[in-house]
C-alpha angles and dihedrals in degrees: 000000000000112000145145093309106027134060133174126216129187116242088225089074092065100040096061121099096261111026116202094246091164091061091052090047091056090051092054093047090051092052092045092053093050120038104307125259149178132268113204106209112198098033120106118229093248096044135076096205135037120256111290099246098032117138127192114236114246113265098015093116091054092044091053092049092049097047096047088049090052097047103041142056125216092002117137117198141173119203124197138163115237135193119216127218088258092056096252119133128231141166122246109208108189118193121199122219115249108243104205106348131074121242119225144160115268088255092056108263122142130207138175135196113247116176104315096332137091108231127191116237110231120220094254091052095054090087094056090046088055090048092048099049097079090045090059095059099033096100099057097044123108111219102150118046096230117154124212087254092060096053125100104284094205091052092048093051092046091052092049089050092048092051091048092051096043118113089203096062121081122233090245089063094043091054093059120111118254093260092045090050093051089046090051093053091044092244093122133041098200094272111031140022114267120224088269090052092049092048091054106029106018125112119252094265091050093050091047089060094055119109100254116352109183121262123189132210122193114199124180121201132195126227088275094055095255121143110247102167139017133187127183134204099186106123095091092228096123129068116219097272092049090046093056093048091047094051089050094047100040099053118073091190088082091065095058121105144121134266121238127193120255102191124306099317105022130091126179130193117225109194120221090239121023114231094232090052094051092047093048092049092051092045090050092050092050095043104043102039118106107249089204090067124083116229143104125251106242125210105194115186119195129176093262104025151022124230126196112197114197121188117238131032133278115278115270107277096030120097134174086254096055099030090110093056106026124068129180121173112225092177102032101176094044090051089053092048093051090048095047090049094051092245095126143010121269122281110301098004104085094087088046091057092049090048090052093049097044095047092045088056089049091246130129114274118250114282120213121204129180116214131183095278106007151038120237126198115190125198122188120212097199114119107219096198128356091206088065088059091055093043093053091048091053091047090051090048096051103034133047099229126172122229095264091051092051091051 
């Protein structure tokens, strides 16, 4: 399926008298400004393979290479002819992500890949694109020369155990050696731990040298807006998984709630903040923040609501209005690691899950806001009507509804 990193193009577009090379150039620029990708030329949108007897015209690969080079700036490509299992030929056009520069057309137009579409970058969005570029490659960079033998042995053993016990990881991956597994998750470059490897497996002193390892502040306010409690996670001793677990276990506020009646004899506790919602909010804050930006994650607890403040802005193409439907991975490998270890929902469904839980408990759905230097997600704890909770439970019990239908 076409997605953030894959696009299909019909061969017919390039065998006509005047092929639209500018359209192909825009697609290449969009991929280069995001996280790279592949364009399969010769495979129709609805198909998985090229037509059985399809042949690539002589010289087309060189022509594609030449025209993309002529029409773009800062775009690296690799063009090769492939033969499908059914015997049909197609062209693989691989586009490499730009590391620190911005790709554009020769006449100064900018594009970026958002979901399965090529979107123009407006003049006022260029600054954000420049800011986001280092964030896209932070994970796989090696800054500190730390070998596998120098990492935190306890964290490494726990990571290997977590992978082995995960129902989201295939047996093929589980059977890899330690080095192969770390290479697969981009934690290791063959010689040293990457930034992602240090974040997850490094010792406290290694993590403290990262730019910028996450730190978290919990602040509780009373009804007058006065601070009445503060907790800090700023010693860099915990990796992201341990950090989420410690925040959940350390704060008794998460166990507060109210009881509602379920008939004559039944009582049910509805917690102010559902555990799955809290864990998803924390996972999102850690996964989607730019690790090239300084700033703490703030958990601000008020009598009626919880606010998670995450430093940095949303990735280009994602807004508070489309956050339910649009997903761009700023930290692609960290996202995969969180998903494989069951620490968050699959791409694009985390907010859906929080919507389902909040609405099933007759509470307001989460609200996302983008400020000048941060993203704030607010979750309210007020139950609008306890009868709604009982109604939703009955519906779930009697009907096999999917998530969208429940929402």
